[in-house]
N, C-alpha and C positions, 0 to 999 in steps of 0.2 A: 695593095691586100686591109694589112691592122687599119689604116685608114678609112678606106675605102666602108667596111665595114659600122664605124665608129661615126658616120660620115653618114649615114643611114639610116642606123637603128637608137644612135644618140642624141636628142635635142639640145642645141647649142643656142645660146641666153647671149644678147646683149650687152645687159647688165646687170648689175650683182644688183637686188633688190631698188628695181628701180633709181637709182640714186651712186649706189656706190658702183669704179668700174671692178676690169671683171680682172683686171690683178689682187684689187684689193681684198676684191672677197673669191680669189681663189685661197689666199693668203689668210682669213678666217676662217674657212671651211677647213685650211691643214689647222689650223689652228683647234677652229670645235671638234674633230678629227679623231682632236686623243682623249676627247669622253668614252665612247663606244671601248676606247682600246683597253684604257682602265675598268669601265664595265666589266668586258671578258676576265678582265685577269683576279679582278673580286672574282665571279662568279664561280674562278677555278680555287681562287681558295678558300671558298664559304664551303667549300665539300660535295659532293654529292648528292647529300641528306634530301634536300627541297627534291631532287628531283628525283630519286625512290620513292619519296614521300605523298607525290603525284601518280607514280606507280611507274615509272621509268624504269628497267632492268638495271641494277649494279654495274654489268660489264656495258652496258650497251651506255649511261648514267658518266662511269669512267671517260672510254672514246668520247663525247658529248663535249666534255668537261677539258680534257686535252685538247680536241680539235679545238676546242676554246681560247685556251692556253694559246697556240700555236698562233692566231688566228688575231689573237689580243697584242701577241710582240710582233708578228707579221703587219696588222694594221698602222700601230707605232709607227715603223721605219716609215713603211709605207706615206703617212703626215707629215713627217719628217722629212723626203723624200719629195711629197707636192709644194710644199714651207718653199725645200732650197729652189726646187721650178719654178715654183713662181717668182724668185725676188730676181731667179737668175735668166731667167722667159728663157726654159728648158725645153725642149716639146717630147722631145723622145724619154723625159720623168715625170710628165704629165702623163703619157700614153700610160706607163703603166704602171702609172694609179690606173685611169681609166681600166686597164685590164684586168690587174688588182678586185678593184673595189669588184667587178662582174664573178671569178674567183670564191669571195665573197661572197656572194647572193649566192651563189649558189651550195659552197656548203653551210651557210646559216640559215636559207630560208631551209634545206636537207632536215635543220638540225630541229629544227623550228618543228618544223608538220611530224619528226619522231616522238618528240615530246608530246604535242599535242593528238597526238596519234595514240599513245599509248595510256595519258591519263584523261581521254576518252571514252577506250577502254575499259580502262578501271577506276569508272564512274562521279568525274571529276568534269563533268562536262565541260563548265562555266571557265574552270581553270585553264583548261583545253583549248575551247574556242580565246578566249580572249589572251591569250599566250598566241593564238596562229594571224590574230586579225590586229590586234598592237606589231606583229613583224610585219606585217601588210603593209598597216599605213605606215611603218618604218621605209621600208622599201620601195616606195610609190612615190614617200614623198621627196626619197634621194632621187631617183628617180626623175622627178617633175622639178626642182630644181635644185641640188649641190649637184648632178652631173652635170647638163645645161651650160652654169655657169662655167665650170672645169672645164669642160668639152668647148663652148663659145671662145675662153681665154688662148684655148690648145689653138683653134682655128686663127684668132688672132694672131698669135707668135708664127701660125705661116704660114698667113699672109703680109704681117712686116719678112717673115725670109724671103717670099716670091721677088718683094721690091725690090728689099736693097738689091739681089742681087740682078 
């Protein structure tokens, strides 16, 4: 069931950047994935001042910051797991990464939506719209580029296992 949903709704690729193997591409994605986790932890460290300044309620800003801190730690761990999975050809760990990415999408997009709506309602239209569209472009690029590479590598591992048995 889990693989069926991913096979149906998650794109897959044959190569990364048209010339890099899927394994190397997945390793590079795992290493590059540490940057968003660090930025989420830095957002937590910066505090709620910026969110409150742009119209987010103090309680909601604290909830969002704590969610981002938890996501930052989990995202760091999941990218390390993806790195290990790529090196050891572990399909189950890659599935863990892909499913966490969907959970991360829901929480992140929901948080950005709350921040954007709060900013727009407090007359910070350009900030709210810019934040929303930057997040939207981020997730579209992940869906169209990162997920297909990782999912393609997972499918290659699955195919290798079928051929070996």
